C-alpha positions in Angstrom: 8.1 41.0 -6.9 10.6 39.3 -9.2 10.2 35.7 -9.9 13.3 34.7 -7.9 11.9 36.4 -4.9 8.6 34.7 -5.2 10.2 31.3 -5.4 12.5 32.1 -2.4 9.3 32.8 -0.3 8.0 29.3 -1.2 11.3 27.7 -0.5 11.5 29.4 2.8 8.0 28.3 3.7 8.8 24.7 3.1 12.1 25.0 5.1 10.3 26.5 8.1 7.8 23.7 8.1 10.5 21.1 7.8 12.5 22.6 10.7 9.5 22.1 13.1 8.7 18.6 11.7 9.3 15.1 13.0 8.6 13.5 9.7 7.8 14.2 6.0 6.1 11.8 3.5 6.4 12.2 -0.1 3.4 10.8 -2.3 2.4 10.7 -5.9 -1.3 11.6 -5.9 -1.7 11.8 -9.6 -5.0 10.3 -10.6 -7.0 11.2 -7.4 -10.4 12.7 -8.0 -11.2 16.0 -6.6 -13.5 14.3 -4.1 -10.8 11.9 -3.0 -8.1 14.6 -2.7 -10.5 16.8 -0.6 -11.3 13.9 1.8 -7.7 13.0 2.2 -6.7 16.6 2.9 -9.4 16.8 5.6 -8.3 13.6 7.3 -4.6 14.9 7.3 -5.6 18.3 8.4 -7.7 16.9 11.4 -4.6 14.9 12.4 -2.5 18.0 12.5 -0.6 17.2 9.2 0.3 19.8 6.6 -0.3 18.3 3.2 0.5 20.3 0.0 1.7 20.1 -3.6 4.9 22.0 -4.3 7.1 22.1 -7.3 10.0 19.6 -7.1 12.6 22.2 -7.6 11.2 24.2 -4.7 11.3 21.2 -2.5 14.8 20.3 -3.7 16.1 23.7 -2.6 14.3 23.5 0.7 15.7 20.1 1.7 19.4 21.0 1.0 21.4 20.7 4.2 18.6 19.3 6.2 17.8 15.8 7.6 15.2 15.6 4.7 17.9 15.8 2.1 17.5 12.1 1.2 14.1 13.0 -0.3 15.8 14.8 -3.2 16.4 11.5 -5.0 12.5 11.1 -5.2 11.4 14.5 -6.6 10.4 13.2 -10.0 6.8 13.6 -11.4 4.0 15.1 -9.4 4.8 15.2 -5.7 2.7 16.0 -2.6 4.4 16.1 0.8 2.7 15.4 4.1 4.6 17.0 7.1 4.0 15.9 10.7 4.9 17.9 13.7 4.0 15.5 16.6 3.6 11.8 16.1 6.0 10.9 13.3 4.0 7.9 11.9 0.6 9.5 11.8 0.8 10.9 8.1 2.1 7.5 6.8 -0.6 5.7 8.6 -3.4 7.9 7.3 -2.0 7.9 3.8 -1.6 4.1 3.9 -5.1 3.5 5.0 -6.4 5.9 2.3 -4.4 4.0 -0.3 -6.6 0.8 0.3 -9.5 2.7 -1.4 -7.6 5.2 -3.6 -5.4 3.0 -5.8 -4.0 6.1 -7.5 -2.2 7.4 -4.4 1.3 5.9 -3.9 4.3 6.5 -1.5 7.3 7.8 -3.1 9.6 8.1 0.1 9.7 9.6 3.5 11.8 10.8 6.3 10.9 9.7 9.8 13.0 11.2 12.6 16.0 11.8 10.4 15.9 8.4 8.5 15.0 8.2 4.8 12.8 5.3 3.7 11.8 4.4 0.1 8.2 3.5 -0.8 8.5 -0.1 0.6 9.9 1.2 3.8 7.2 3.7 4.2 4.6 1.0 3.9 6.2 -0.9 6.7 6.4 2.3 8.8 2.7 3.0 8.1 1.7 -0.3 9.7 3.4 0.6 12.9 0.6 1.6 15.5 0.9 5.2 16.8 2.6 6.0 20.1 -0.7 6.4 21.9 -1.8 3.0 20.8 1.3 1.3 21.8 1.3 3.0 25.2 -2.3 2.0 25.8 -1.5 -1.6 24.8 1.5 -1.6 27.3 -0.7 -0.2 30.2 -3.5 -2.9 29.4 -0.9 -5.7 29.6 0.6 -4.3 32.7 -2.8 -3.9 34.5 -3.6 -7.5 33.8 -0.5 -8.6 35.7 -0.9 -6.4 38.7 -2.7 -7.9 41.8 -5.8 -6.1 42.7 -6.0 -4.3 46.1 -9.2 -4.6 48.0 
């Protein structure tokens, strides 16, 4: 298989994942130990998030013409991408919590439901509770106000 064909397979793989995704978070994981990286990958996998390191040029080709095109400005240096398919904030939340212990891990940017955010924006998004947590809080507050039936 020619090199161009091999690269096209990778670009297509990324595109297929992004077509199904609700969000994608770009991080710089340079400096993580193997143990830290393994633990992070496990946490993300358990949450249903795809996390992988791709070459920036491959990701650049894959995002062209998609809602993730805003990420192309951040494809510098080593990049890993976390792709969510359900709750759009789950990857950002997991990564943000993990960053508290692993100082080497940093947000670069992310796209949440079609809107591109820089590293600061991703930090704010990461602090938003998940949809399930927000719904449970809403239900708790509503149940406190409802009269009890005997």
